[in-house]
Residue frames as qw, qx, qy, qz and C-alpha x, y, z in Angstrom:
[[0.000, 0.885, 0.466, 0.000, 0.00, 0.00, 0.00],
 [0.302, -0.798, 0.098, 0.512, 2.82, 2.39, 0.91],
 [0.398, -0.159, 0.599, 0.677, 4.64, 1.64, -2.35],
 [0.217, 0.604, 0.683, 0.349, 1.44, 2.19, -4.32],
 [0.116, -0.931, -0.274, 0.211, 0.88, 5.54, -2.62],
 [0.369, -0.600, 0.322, 0.633, 4.44, 6.58, -3.38],
 [0.364, 0.162, 0.688, 0.606, 4.00, 5.68, -7.06],
 [0.088, 0.799, 0.575, 0.154, 0.73, 7.61, -7.23],
 [0.251, -0.873, -0.057, 0.414, 2.36, 10.61, -5.60],
 [0.397, -0.356, 0.491, 0.689, 5.31, 10.53, -8.04],
 [0.290, 0.431, 0.711, 0.475, 2.91, 10.26, -10.98],
 [0.033, -0.903, -0.425, 0.053, 0.84, 13.21, -9.77],
 [0.314, -0.776, 0.151, 0.526, 3.91, 15.38, -9.20],
 [0.418, -0.081, 0.622, 0.657, 5.34, 14.47, -12.60],
 [0.203, 0.660, 0.650, 0.318, 2.06, 15.42, -14.26],
 [0.150, -0.936, -0.225, 0.225, 1.94, 18.75, -12.43],
 [0.406, -0.557, 0.355, 0.632, 5.55, 19.49, -13.36],
 [0.387, 0.228, 0.685, 0.573, 4.79, 18.74, -17.00],
 [0.075, 0.842, 0.517, 0.137, 1.81, 21.12, -16.96],
 [0.290, -0.861, 0.003, 0.418, 3.90, 23.84, -15.32],
 [0.436, -0.288, 0.525, 0.672, 6.60, 23.43, -17.96],
 [0.290, 0.508, 0.677, 0.448, 4.01, 23.63, -20.74],
 [0.067, -0.935, -0.343, 0.059, 2.52, 26.81, -19.28],
 [0.391, -0.709, 0.213, 0.548, 5.97, 28.31, -18.86],
 [0.431, 0.010, 0.627, 0.649, 6.85, 27.49, -22.45],
 [0.172, 0.721, 0.602, 0.298, 3.59, 28.99, -23.71],
 [0.205, -0.932, -0.161, 0.252, 4.12, 32.12, -21.66],
 [0.451, -0.492, 0.392, 0.633, 7.69, 32.41, -22.88],
 [0.377, 0.287, 0.671, 0.570, 6.57, 31.96, -26.48],
 [0.043, 0.869, 0.481, 0.109, 3.83, 34.58, -26.09],
 [0.316, -0.847, 0.039, 0.427, 6.27, 37.04, -24.56],
 [0.456, -0.245, 0.520, 0.679, 8.74, 36.53, -27.39],
 [0.269, 0.520, 0.656, 0.477, 5.97, 37.23, -29.94],
 [0.095, -0.893, -0.371, 0.238, 4.91, 40.43, -28.19],
 [0.481, 0.416, 0.114, 0.764, 6.06, 43.60, -29.93],
 [0.234, -0.606, -0.331, 0.684, 6.63, 46.77, -28.00],
 [0.338, 0.902, 0.266, -0.043, 5.40, 50.01, -29.61],
 [0.629, 0.436, -0.007, 0.643, 8.00, 51.90, -31.66],
 [0.422, -0.747, -0.214, 0.467, 9.89, 54.64, -29.85],
 [0.312, -0.357, 0.317, 0.821, 11.61, 56.45, -32.70],
 [0.500, 0.751, 0.309, -0.300, 10.32, 58.62, -35.53],
 [0.032, -0.649, 0.552, 0.523, 13.49, 58.68, -37.61],
 [0.817, 0.374, 0.428, -0.099, 12.77, 57.22, -41.04],
 [0.146, -0.490, 0.619, 0.596, 15.04, 56.43, -43.95],
 [0.750, 0.512, 0.357, -0.217, 13.38, 56.07, -47.36],
 [0.740, 0.217, 0.379, 0.511, 14.88, 55.59, -50.80],
 [0.324, 0.582, 0.231, 0.710, 14.39, 59.27, -51.70],
 [0.241, -0.748, 0.061, -0.615, 13.96, 61.02, -48.36],
 [0.581, -0.145, -0.654, 0.463, 15.17, 60.90, -44.79],
 [0.139, -0.460, 0.165, -0.861, 13.77, 62.65, -41.75],
 [0.108, 0.082, 0.791, -0.597, 11.54, 62.58, -38.70],
 [0.142, -0.475, -0.787, -0.367, 7.95, 61.44, -39.15],
 [0.091, 0.025, 0.310, -0.946, 5.66, 64.31, -38.19],
 [0.627, 0.223, 0.205, -0.718, 2.31, 63.39, -39.79],
 [0.008, -0.015, -0.937, -0.350, 0.68, 60.32, -41.21],
 [0.467, 0.366, 0.458, -0.662, -2.90, 60.81, -42.38],
 [0.695, 0.485, 0.528, -0.055, -5.15, 60.16, -45.34],
 [0.404, 0.898, -0.113, -0.130, -3.19, 62.67, -47.41],
 [0.789, 0.421, -0.342, 0.289, 0.09, 60.89, -46.86],
 [0.774, -0.383, -0.186, 0.468, 3.33, 61.09, -44.93],
 [0.120, 0.944, -0.123, 0.283, 5.13, 64.27, -43.83],
 [0.815, -0.155, -0.202, 0.520, 8.79, 64.16, -42.84],
 [0.120, -0.988, 0.098, 0.013, 10.80, 66.89, -41.17],
 [0.824, 0.183, -0.084, 0.529, 14.43, 67.27, -42.19],
 [0.337, 0.041, -0.250, 0.907, 16.25, 69.63, -39.84],
 [0.153, 0.386, 0.398, -0.818, 13.88, 72.63, -39.75],
 [0.367, 0.228, -0.440, -0.787, 12.21, 71.92, -43.08],
 [0.685, 0.197, 0.607, -0.351, 8.99, 69.99, -43.67],
 [0.128, -0.155, 0.796, 0.571, 9.32, 67.90, -46.82],
 [0.544, 0.055, -0.322, -0.773, 6.48, 67.58, -49.36],
 [0.779, -0.079, 0.451, -0.428, 3.86, 64.97, -48.54],
 [0.131, 0.288, -0.904, -0.287, 4.54, 61.46, -49.73],
 [0.800, -0.036, -0.113, -0.588, 1.54, 59.34, -50.74],
 [0.687, -0.308, 0.642, -0.143, 1.46, 55.85, -49.28],
 [0.883, 0.405, 0.236, -0.040, 1.04, 54.35, -52.75],
 [0.454, 0.815, -0.336, 0.127, 4.41, 55.86, -53.67],
 [0.337, -0.629, 0.678, -0.180, 6.23, 53.84, -50.99],
 [0.538, 0.230, -0.798, -0.145, 7.56, 50.35, -51.57],
 [0.818, -0.402, -0.375, -0.168, 6.38, 47.44, -49.41],
 [0.696, -0.070, -0.405, 0.588, 9.71, 47.52, -47.58],
 [0.094, 0.297, -0.155, 0.938, 9.39, 51.25, -46.94],
 [0.592, -0.470, -0.223, -0.616, 5.84, 50.80, -45.67],
 [0.838, -0.296, -0.433, 0.153, 7.06, 48.08, -43.34],
 [0.479, 0.077, -0.321, 0.813, 9.75, 50.42, -42.08],
 [0.210, -0.442, -0.063, -0.870, 7.12, 53.13, -41.62],
 [0.731, -0.482, -0.412, -0.251, 5.20, 50.83, -39.28],
 [0.721, -0.234, -0.383, 0.527, 8.20, 51.04, -36.95],
 [0.114, 0.381, -0.088, 0.913, 7.74, 54.81, -36.62],
 [0.061, -0.288, -0.710, 0.640, 6.19, 55.97, -33.35],
 [0.315, 0.320, 0.071, -0.891, 3.94, 58.57, -35.00],
 [0.486, 0.128, -0.643, -0.578, 2.83, 56.28, -37.82],
 [0.303, -0.140, -0.931, 0.151, 2.12, 53.44, -35.40],
 [0.080, 0.339, 0.572, -0.742, 0.03, 55.72, -33.17],
 [0.379, 0.260, -0.217, -0.861, -1.86, 57.06, -36.20],
 [0.531, 0.053, -0.740, -0.409, -2.89, 53.51, -37.10],
 [0.491, -0.196, -0.830, 0.177, -3.59, 52.13, -33.63],
 [0.108, -0.215, -0.532, 0.812, -4.79, 55.00, -31.42],
 [0.220, -0.536, -0.496, -0.646, -8.37, 56.15, -31.00],
 [0.080, -0.086, -0.594, 0.796, -9.13, 58.30, -27.97],
 [0.329, -0.518, -0.569, -0.547, -12.70, 58.88, -26.83],
 [0.317, -0.424, 0.362, -0.767, -14.58, 60.38, -23.88],
 [0.903, -0.179, 0.021, -0.389, -16.22, 56.95, -23.55],
 [0.365, -0.489, 0.792, -0.006, -14.31, 54.02, -22.12],
 [0.201, 0.152, -0.905, -0.343, -14.13, 50.61, -23.74],
 [0.627, 0.105, 0.482, -0.603, -17.48, 48.83, -24.09],
 [0.664, 0.210, 0.716, 0.047, -19.29, 46.21, -26.16],
 [0.527, 0.830, 0.129, -0.130, -19.84, 48.60, -29.07],
 [0.005, 0.835, -0.522, -0.174, -16.10, 49.25, -29.13],
 [0.535, -0.229, 0.805, 0.110, -15.33, 45.52, -29.21],
 [0.667, 0.537, 0.517, -0.020, -17.63, 45.14, -32.22],
 [0.351, 0.922, -0.118, -0.111, -15.99, 48.06, -34.03],
 [0.280, -0.658, 0.679, 0.166, -12.52, 46.71, -33.24],
 [0.648, 0.086, 0.750, 0.100, -13.53, 43.39, -34.84],
 [0.567, 0.768, 0.297, -0.039, -14.88, 45.23, -37.91],
 [0.085, 0.912, -0.371, -0.153, -11.62, 47.20, -38.18],
 [0.488, -0.379, 0.768, 0.168, -9.65, 43.96, -38.02],
 [0.681, 0.411, 0.604, 0.052, -11.75, 42.57, -40.86],
 [0.423, 0.903, 0.026, -0.068, -11.19, 45.64, -43.06],
 [0.190, -0.770, 0.580, 0.185, -7.45, 45.43, -42.35],
 [0.561, -0.139, 0.801, 0.160, -7.26, 41.78, -43.39],
 [0.621, 0.623, 0.474, -0.025, -9.33, 42.51, -46.51],
 [0.098, 0.881, -0.260, -0.383, -6.72, 44.98, -47.75],
 [0.901, 0.424, 0.018, 0.091, -4.99, 43.90, -50.93],
 [0.611, 0.419, -0.296, 0.603, -1.68, 45.51, -49.96],
 [0.466, -0.395, -0.444, 0.655, -0.07, 47.10, -46.92],
 [0.048, 0.029, 0.096, 0.994, -0.57, 50.53, -48.49],
 [0.419, -0.391, -0.531, -0.625, -4.27, 49.80, -48.99],
 [0.583, -0.470, -0.629, 0.209, -4.61, 48.52, -45.42],
 [0.356, -0.282, -0.279, 0.846, -2.96, 51.62, -43.98],
 [0.088, -0.141, -0.272, -0.948, -4.85, 54.04, -46.21],
 [0.494, -0.462, -0.606, -0.419, -8.21, 52.46, -45.34],
 [0.550, -0.452, -0.559, 0.425, -7.41, 52.39, -41.63],
 [0.225, -0.150, -0.116, 0.956, -6.45, 56.08, -41.65],
 [0.254, -0.263, -0.414, -0.834, -9.63, 57.00, -43.55],
 [0.558, -0.497, -0.649, -0.145, -11.85, 55.07, -41.14],
 [0.489, -0.398, -0.450, 0.632, -10.22, 56.51, -38.03],
 [0.061, 0.023, 0.071, 0.995, -10.57, 60.03, -39.46],
 [0.415, -0.379, -0.506, -0.654, -14.29, 59.46, -40.09],
 [0.597, -0.475, -0.626, 0.160, -14.74, 58.00, -36.60],
 [0.350, -0.270, -0.291, 0.849, -13.04, 61.04, -35.04],
 [0.131, -0.140, -0.263, -0.946, -15.10, 63.41, -37.19],
 [0.498, -0.446, -0.669, -0.326, -18.22, 61.47, -36.16],
 [0.515, -0.481, -0.538, 0.462, -17.46, 61.96, -32.47],
 [0.193, -0.122, -0.044, 0.973, -16.67, 65.63, -33.08],
 [0.271, -0.298, -0.462, -0.790, -20.00, 66.18, -34.84],
 [0.535, -0.525, -0.661, -0.021, -21.85, 64.53, -31.95],
 [0.418, -0.390, -0.361, 0.737, -20.14, 66.87, -29.51],
 [0.019, 0.008, 0.188, 0.982, -21.03, 69.84, -31.71],
 [0.369, -0.478, -0.654, -0.456, -24.68, 68.73, -31.79],
 [0.513, -0.574, -0.552, 0.320, -24.77, 68.90, -28.01],
 [0.325, -0.285, -0.105, 0.895, -22.98, 72.24, -27.90],
 [0.091, -0.174, -0.404, -0.893, -25.20, 73.81, -30.54],
 [0.429, -0.547, -0.673, -0.253, -28.37, 72.49, -28.90],
 [0.458, -0.525, -0.440, 0.567, -27.29, 73.99, -25.58],
 [0.167, -0.150, 0.103, 0.969, -26.56, 77.30, -27.27],
 [0.214, -0.351, -0.591, -0.694, -29.90, 77.26, -29.10],
 [0.458, -0.614, -0.641, 0.055, -31.79, 76.67, -25.84],
 [0.387, -0.463, -0.255, 0.756, -29.92, 79.48, -24.13],
 [0.044, 0.032, 0.320, 0.946, -30.52, 81.88, -27.03],
 [0.314, -0.497, -0.673, -0.449, -34.23, 80.97, -26.97],
 [0.455, -0.625, -0.527, 0.353, -34.41, 81.72, -23.25],
 [0.293, -0.325, -0.018, 0.899, -32.57, 85.00, -23.71],
 [0.026, -0.189, -0.513, -0.837, -34.94, 85.91, -26.54],
 [0.207, -0.605, -0.769, 0.003, -38.11, 85.56, -24.46],
 [0.177, -0.719, -0.319, 0.591, -37.87, 88.93, -22.63],
 [0.135, -0.273, 0.389, 0.869, -36.61, 90.61, -25.79],
 [0.098, -0.299, -0.760, -0.568, -39.58, 89.42, -27.82],
 [0.218, -0.685, -0.661, 0.216, -41.96, 90.27, -24.97],
 [0.183, -0.565, -0.061, 0.802, -40.55, 93.78, -24.92],
 [0.024, -0.022, 0.583, 0.812, -41.08, 94.08, -28.66],
 [0.164, -0.519, -0.798, -0.258, -44.71, 92.99, -28.30],
 [0.240, -0.698, -0.469, 0.485, -45.29, 95.49, -25.47],
 [0.137, -0.467, 0.151, 0.860, -43.76, 98.35, -27.39],
 [0.010, -0.184, -0.726, -0.662, -45.64, 97.44, -30.55],
 [0.185, -0.666, -0.722, 0.015, -48.84, 97.67, -28.52],
 [0.232, -0.644, -0.200, 0.701, -47.74, 101.09, -27.22],
 [0.100, -0.147, 0.466, 0.867, -47.26, 102.32, -30.77],
 [0.098, -0.462, -0.788, -0.395, -50.77, 101.23, -31.68],
 [0.247, -0.753, -0.529, 0.304, -52.19, 103.17, -28.73],
 [0.242, -0.504, 0.080, 0.825, -50.04, 106.21, -29.54],
 [0.062, 0.107, 0.635, 0.763, -51.24, 106.17, -33.15],
 [0.169, -0.642, -0.730, -0.159, -54.86, 106.05, -31.98],
 [0.279, -0.716, -0.309, 0.560, -54.21, 109.02, -29.67],
 [0.189, -0.235, 0.346, 0.888, -52.72, 111.01, -32.57],
 [0.058, -0.369, -0.729, -0.573, -55.79, 110.33, -34.67],
 [0.261, -0.722, -0.625, 0.140, -58.08, 111.41, -31.80],
 [0.279, -0.630, -0.115, 0.716, -56.22, 114.67, -31.06],
 [0.171, 0.016, 0.508, 0.844, -56.18, 115.62, -34.74],
 [0.125, -0.603, -0.703, -0.356, -59.93, 115.68, -34.65],
 [0.363, -0.807, -0.405, 0.232, -59.82, 118.07, -31.67],
 [0.486, -0.020, 0.053, 0.872, -57.31, 120.59, -33.03],
 [0.041, -0.595, -0.365, -0.715, -60.19, 122.97, -33.76],
 [0.528, -0.715, -0.451, 0.083, -60.74, 123.32, -30.01],
 [0.080, -0.973, 0.145, -0.161, -58.09, 126.04, -29.88],
 [0.135, 0.718, -0.643, 0.229, -54.63, 126.14, -28.28],
 [0.609, -0.330, 0.656, -0.301, -55.41, 123.28, -25.90],
 [0.909, 0.303, 0.246, -0.148, -56.42, 121.01, -28.75],
 [0.584, 0.732, -0.335, 0.104, -53.34, 121.93, -30.76],
 [0.164, -0.651, 0.687, -0.278, -51.05, 121.29, -27.74],
 [0.791, -0.107, 0.546, -0.254, -52.66, 117.90, -27.19],
 [0.857, 0.514, 0.015, -0.046, -52.10, 117.04, -30.85],
 [0.315, 0.772, -0.518, 0.193, -48.43, 118.02, -30.63],
 [0.431, -0.485, 0.698, -0.303, -47.93, 115.96, -27.50],
 [0.894, 0.139, 0.374, -0.206, -49.61, 112.98, -29.12],
 [0.712, 0.666, -0.218, 0.045, -47.36, 113.29, -32.17],
 [0.052, 0.710, -0.648, 0.270, -44.23, 113.44, -29.96],
 [0.667, -0.268, 0.623, -0.309, -45.39, 110.45, -27.93],
 [0.908, 0.369, 0.154, -0.124, -45.98, 108.51, -31.14],
 [0.487, 0.751, -0.428, 0.127, -42.51, 109.42, -32.45],
 [0.223, -0.581, 0.721, -0.305, -40.85, 108.23, -29.25],
 [0.826, -0.026, 0.482, -0.291, -42.90, 105.06, -29.30],
 [0.847, 0.526, -0.066, -0.042, -41.82, 104.24, -32.85],
 [0.236, 0.730, -0.602, 0.221, -38.15, 104.82, -31.93],
 [0.478, -0.396, 0.706, -0.342, -38.46, 102.48, -28.96],
 [0.893, 0.184, 0.343, -0.225, -40.25, 99.79, -30.96],
 [0.672, 0.671, -0.314, 0.024, -37.60, 100.00, -33.71],
 [0.019, -0.634, 0.720, -0.283, -34.86, 99.49, -31.11],
 [0.683, -0.156, 0.623, -0.348, -36.77, 96.56, -29.59],
 [0.879, 0.433, 0.060, -0.189, -37.26, 95.06, -33.05],
 [0.433, 0.704, -0.552, 0.109, -33.52, 95.24, -33.75],
 [0.289, -0.449, 0.775, -0.339, -32.79, 93.41, -30.50],
 [0.817, 0.105, 0.450, -0.344, -35.43, 90.80, -31.30],
 [0.759, 0.596, -0.235, -0.118, -33.99, 90.25, -34.78],
 [0.183, 0.627, -0.727, 0.212, -30.55, 89.62, -33.27],
 [0.499, -0.253, 0.723, -0.405, -31.90, 87.28, -30.59],
 [0.856, 0.284, 0.292, -0.319, -34.05, 85.31, -33.02],
 [0.625, 0.660, -0.412, -0.053, -31.22, 85.11, -35.54],
 [0.066, -0.537, 0.801, -0.257, -28.93, 83.66, -32.88],
 [0.678, -0.023, 0.631, -0.377, -31.52, 81.04, -31.99],
 [0.828, 0.502, 0.047, -0.246, -32.19, 80.19, -35.62],
 [0.391, 0.704, -0.592, 0.029, -28.46, 79.99, -36.36],
 [0.276, -0.390, 0.832, -0.283, -27.82, 77.62, -33.46],
 [0.778, 0.189, 0.483, -0.354, -30.79, 75.46, -34.46],
 [0.721, 0.635, -0.219, -0.170, -29.45, 75.33, -38.02],
 [0.117, 0.620, -0.764, 0.132, -26.08, 74.23, -36.67],
 [0.590, -0.128, 0.725, -0.331, -27.81, 71.41, -34.79],
 [0.825, 0.452, 0.194, -0.279, -29.50, 70.34, -38.03],
 [0.507, 0.725, -0.464, -0.043, -26.21, 70.53, -39.95],
 [0.130, -0.513, 0.821, -0.213, -24.27, 68.52, -37.36],
 [0.729, 0.067, 0.597, -0.329, -26.98, 65.86, -37.26],
 [0.779, 0.596, -0.042, -0.190, -26.85, 65.63, -41.05],
 [0.260, 0.706, -0.655, 0.066, -23.05, 65.32, -40.89],
 [0.474, -0.296, 0.783, -0.274, -23.38, 62.46, -38.38],
 [0.824, 0.321, 0.381, -0.268, -25.74, 60.64, -40.72],
 [0.607, 0.729, -0.302, -0.094, -23.40, 61.20, -43.69],
 [0.005, 0.617, -0.771, 0.157, -20.40, 59.89, -41.77],
 [0.658, -0.091, 0.681, -0.308, -22.37, 56.88, -40.53],
 [0.830, 0.503, 0.120, -0.209, -23.28, 56.03, -44.14],
 [0.432, 0.743, -0.510, 0.032, -19.68, 56.40, -45.26],
 [0.273, -0.475, 0.798, -0.251, -18.43, 54.23, -42.41],
 [0.820, 0.135, 0.464, -0.307, -21.01, 51.59, -43.29],
 [0.719, 0.643, -0.227, -0.133, -19.39, 51.44, -46.70],
 [0.201, 0.601, -0.747, 0.202, -16.20, 50.29, -44.96],
 [0.694, -0.179, -0.697, -0.018, -18.14, 47.75, -42.91],
 [0.213, 0.007, -0.587, 0.781, -18.06, 49.87, -39.73],
 [0.306, -0.639, -0.642, -0.293, -21.34, 50.14, -37.81],
 [0.122, -0.094, -0.425, 0.892, -22.19, 53.27, -35.80],
 [0.220, 0.613, 0.610, -0.451, -25.49, 54.95, -34.93],
 [0.256, 0.245, 0.561, 0.748, -27.04, 56.15, -38.19],
 [0.222, -0.694, -0.413, -0.547, -30.01, 58.03, -36.72],
 [0.132, -0.479, 0.422, -0.758, -30.47, 60.24, -33.64],
 [0.294, -0.915, 0.272, 0.044, -29.67, 59.91, -30.86],
 [0.704, 0.530, -0.429, 0.197, -26.13, 59.36, -32.11],
 [0.809, -0.574, 0.077, 0.103, -23.79, 57.53, -29.72],
 [0.079, 0.849, -0.517, -0.077, -20.08, 58.45, -29.60],
 [0.858, 0.244, -0.439, 0.104, -17.57, 55.80, -30.61],
 [0.706, -0.700, 0.105, 0.029, -15.80, 54.52, -27.47],
 [0.200, -0.730, 0.635, 0.152, -12.11, 53.99, -26.79],
 [0.935, 0.316, -0.111, -0.119, -10.65, 51.45, -29.23],
 [0.532, -0.555, 0.602, 0.216, -7.67, 49.09, -28.95],
 [0.757, 0.621, -0.019, -0.205, -6.24, 48.54, -32.42],
 [0.125, -0.731, 0.653, 0.156, -2.68, 47.28, -32.02],
 [0.782, -0.087, 0.616, -0.042, -3.28, 43.57, -32.65],
 [0.788, 0.534, 0.290, 0.101, -3.49, 43.50, -36.44],
 [0.274, 0.914, -0.282, 0.100, -0.78, 46.13, -36.89],
 [0.417, -0.626, 0.657, -0.047, 1.57, 44.24, -34.58],
 [0.840, 0.128, 0.526, 0.032, 0.79, 41.05, -36.49],
 [0.619, 0.779, 0.018, 0.100, 1.76, 42.88, -39.68],
 [0.034, -0.868, 0.485, -0.100, 5.00, 43.98, -38.07],
 [0.576, -0.429, 0.692, -0.067, 5.86, 40.48, -36.87],
 [0.815, 0.248, 0.523, 0.010, 4.87, 38.45, -39.96],
 [0.597, 0.795, -0.005, 0.107, 6.48, 40.60, -42.62],
 [0.781, -0.119, 0.017, 0.613, 10.20, 40.62, -43.17],
 [0.036, -0.959, -0.011, 0.280, 11.65, 44.09, -42.62],
 [0.742, 0.195, 0.235, 0.597, 14.05, 45.11, -45.35],
 [0.187, -0.606, 0.024, 0.773, 15.87, 48.34, -45.83],
 [0.569, 0.770, 0.243, -0.153, 14.72, 50.38, -48.81]]
């Protein structure tokens, strides 16, 4: 019995040791595959050398000393140069970073998956990068338009509130003008009553003149207030239309966002996986 227990114990310990070694090997392998983000922006191309300053849908901008070189379109770079570009800190961030006031959530996970699909569907590295940059720009513009909707709506409400007393004043003064005009008409009929009638007519005319000046001033203020409200409301309409347009364009890439109000901002996205896979699976060659 004792010998049997010892054998069972040795077998159990051997099995556990084997599992530990397997886990250690897997962890070691995973760590070796992990790529740290680039830390340098110095880039050497076949026809230009400098520091990467911008990578967007319009292309690449390098700085050489104090001079910004002309933009270089991604399609004008060789596969090796594009691979080298992925090792630039700025270029890497442009392809993998998406900040948002919203933290990561289920919508973000879905969008990340859709972005991975569009990346893998690219026919070349240049196409993958160009499409990714275009999508991220639209997503940022989408979030900006949503923020502008809120800001414009707040402004429109405030302008409308400010316009209430202004429009009330206009209505009151317009009513005063009507009464003053009626008084002028009445005193004109009584001018034949002598000096008193004539004085009353003059006073009525002066009161009417002052009333028209005041109502004109009130009307100018009301025009300004109402124009501000109308302008802010138009901005709300425009920003909502821009959100819908961007949502349609993103759908063309296979990216799903809210297409009708209320529009929901795109959350924080984690996009390094496919770019790091591209960095690790392609052979880096100097141009």
